[in-house]
N, C-alpha and C positions, 0 to 999 in steps of 0.2 A: 504494500500500500504506500503510494508516494505522498510525501508531505508537500502540498501546494505552496507553502510558504518558503520552501527551500529552493534556491536557484542553483542550478548546476550548469557549469560551462564545460562543454565537451571540446577536446582538442582533436581535430581531425588531421590526419597525416602523421608522419613520423616526428618525434621530438627532435628538435634541433639544438645542439649544444651551442651555447653562446660563447663566442670567442672573445678574448680580451680586446679592448679597443686599442688601436694603434694611434700613435701620436698624430699622424696625418688625418685620421678619421676625426679625432677630437678638434683639430684645427678647422676642418670643413663643417663640423656639426652646427655651429651657430648659423651659418648661411642656410643650411638645409632646414633647420628648425624654423627660422624666420620665414623662409619661403613657404614652408608647410602651413604656417598660420595664414599666410596670404592666400594660398591655394584653397584652404578650407573656406575662407570668406568668399572667394570667387565661386566655388561650387555651391555654397548655400545661396548665393545670389542667383545662380543659374537655375536653381530649383525653386526660386521665389521664397526662400526660407530665411533670408537675411533681414527682411522687414525694414525697419527704420534705420538700420545700420548702413544703408547703401552709401551714404555720404562718407562714412569711414572707409569703405572699400575704395571710393573714388580718390580720397587723399592718400590711401595706402598705395594705390596704383601709381600715382604721380610721384611718389617718394621711393627712391631706389632701395631704401632700408625697410620699406613697408611698416613704418613706425606705428601707424594706427592699427594695423593688423596685430602687431605685437601687443599693444595696449589692450585691444579688444579681447584677445585670447587670455591675457592675464586676468582681466575683469571676469571673464566667464569661468576661469579656474577658481577664482576666489569666492567659493560658494558661501562661506561664512561671513563674507563682506567685512573682514577685519584688516584689510589692506596688506595682507600677505598670503602667500600660498604655502600650505603645509604639505608634507609628504602624503597625507591622506587625500588631500584635494588633487594631488598629482597622479593618484593611482589610476584613474581612468585613462589619462594620456599614456602613462607607462604601459598599461595593459593593452591599449589599442595599437601602439606602434613598436613595442619591444621586439617582436619577431622580425620586423623589418629594419629597425634601427637598434642594433644591439648595444650601442653606446649611450642610449637614452638615460639610463640610471647614473653612470659615472658623470655624464654631462650635467644632469640636473643637480647632482651632488656638488659639482664645481660651481654652479650658479649661486649657491649659498655662500657668498663672499665672507661673511663674518661667522659662519659656523653655528648659527642659532637655530638651525633646523627648520627655518621658514625662508621663503624667498619674497623679497619686497619687489615692487614695481621697478625700482631703480636697479636692483640686482638682476631681475629678469631682462630688462632692456639692455643692460651692460653685457650680460651673458649671451644674448642673441645678436649682439652687434647692432642694435638699433641706434638711431641718431639721438644721442643723449640730450641735445639741445631741444629737441621736439617732444621729449617725454613729459607728459602731463597726466596727472591722475584724472581720468575721464570716467572712472567706474560709476560714480553716482549718476552721471548723465546717461551712461549706457544702461544701467539698471532701470532708470526711470522710463526709458524708451521701451525696455523689455516688458514692463508692466502694462504699457499701453497697447502692445501688439497682441 
């Protein structure tokens, strides 16, 4: 008799042993992660799921560093709205892309500059190589838009 409250995730295919991250992979990772946030925004827009965030996509498109996509993703990750992202809040990202990006965990660990086990917007932006001059906390604005959609 199955318990309907329990969620089970099945792993289809052979288990893949995660190899250690090479230095060159860690050097490339910020660009890949920054571009991934941008691609996610574009895909959501294509599916008409981006809603009122479309102007953030437009500014992210015009910016080679995709700064507004980086900010948008940080705000979406900060579920508790306490202006930092914890390991628990990162679990979905880690689970989603770990098999494709085996360096995700060491990379995110490196993002925590001061070692306090949370990542602030400034640490996130620095880690992803976003334009530090353009980084602004837009989470309140983003969340208020989310409530309207």
